[in-house]
C-alpha positions as CSV (number, residue, x, y, z in Angstrom):
1,M,-0.9,-7.9,29.6
2,P,0.5,-4.5,31.0
3,V,3.9,-5.4,31.8
4,M,5.8,-2.0,31.7
5,L,9.0,-0.8,31.2
6,K,10.1,2.7,32.7
7,V,12.3,4.7,30.2
8,E,14.2,7.8,30.4
9,Q,14.0,9.4,26.9
10,R,11.1,9.7,25.0
11,A,12.2,8.1,21.8
12,Q,12.6,4.8,23.8
13,A,9.0,5.1,24.6
14,D,5.5,3.8,23.5
15,F,3.6,6.4,25.4
16,L,3.9,8.9,28.0
17,V,2.1,8.6,31.3
18,C,1.6,11.1,33.9
19,V,0.9,9.8,37.4
20,V,-1.8,12.3,38.9
21,E,-3.1,12.6,42.5
22,K,-6.5,13.8,42.1
23,R,-8.7,10.9,40.8
24,S,-10.7,13.1,39.0
25,E,-7.9,14.1,36.5
26,A,-6.9,10.4,35.8
27,D,-7.9,8.4,32.4
28,L,-7.3,5.2,34.1
29,F,-6.9,3.8,37.9
30,V,-3.9,1.6,37.8
31,C,-3.0,-1.0,40.4
32,E,0.7,-2.1,40.5
33,V,0.9,-6.0,41.0
34,E,3.5,-8.1,42.3
35,N,4.1,-10.3,39.1
36,R,3.6,-10.6,35.8
37,A,1.0,-13.2,36.0
38,M,-1.5,-10.9,38.1
39,A,-1.1,-8.2,35.1
40,R,-4.1,-9.6,33.0
41,N,-6.3,-6.6,33.4
42,P,-5.4,-3.2,31.3
43,A,-5.1,-1.6,34.6
44,Y,-3.3,-4.0,36.4
45,W,0.6,-3.0,35.9
46,F,3.5,-5.1,36.7
47,Y,7.0,-3.2,36.1
48,T,10.2,-5.0,34.7
49,D,13.4,-4.2,34.3
50,N,14.2,-6.7,31.7
51,R,13.3,-5.0,28.1
52,P,12.3,-8.4,26.2
53,D,9.9,-8.8,29.0
54,A,8.1,-5.7,28.6
55,R,5.2,-5.2,26.5
56,H,4.9,-1.6,26.4
57,S,7.9,1.2,27.4
58,V,6.7,4.1,29.2
59,L,8.3,7.4,30.1
60,I,6.6,9.3,33.2
61,T,5.9,12.9,32.4
62,A,4.9,15.3,35.5
63,S,2.7,17.0,33.0
64,R,-0.8,16.2,32.0
65,A,-0.8,18.1,28.8
66,D,2.1,16.2,27.5
67,A,1.0,13.0,28.5
68,D,-1.0,10.1,26.4
69,L,-2.2,8.7,29.6
70,N,-2.8,10.1,33.0
71,V,-2.9,7.2,35.8
72,C,-3.8,7.3,39.5
73,M,-2.6,4.6,41.4
74,V,-4.7,2.8,43.4
75,E,-3.8,0.2,46.2
76,S,-7.1,-2.2,45.4
77,R,-7.1,-4.1,42.0
78,G,-11.1,-3.8,42.7
79,E,-10.5,0.2,42.1
80,A,-8.7,-0.3,39.4
81,G,-10.0,0.3,35.8
82,W,-11.0,2.8,33.0
83,R,-12.6,6.2,33.9
84,V,-13.0,7.5,30.6
85,A,-15.6,5.9,27.9
86,D,-13.4,6.0,25.2
87,H,-9.5,6.3,25.0
88,P,-7.2,6.0,22.3
89,L,-4.7,3.4,24.5
90,M,-7.8,1.1,25.3
91,D,-6.8,-1.5,22.6
92,V,-3.3,-0.9,22.8
93,L,-3.3,-2.0,26.7
94,G,-5.9,-4.6,26.2
């Protein structure tokens, strides 16, 4: 269940995420969902401001090279999903 908390410092983050515009650069297509209950898929992310509610903390970075995960935001849950065959965070986000 990807319930995410955006943090400001690297030391607070479980992993670094780069939001990319080009679909070809993404590891994962992510659809932001409206509530926690909808975050049942690794590609459906719900953001919370409440640290105890979060499953993962992420730092958004502008550098693809520094990122642990490159994501492209999509509008539809049908488009969301992994775009690489094997990624180290697949089990973490699962």
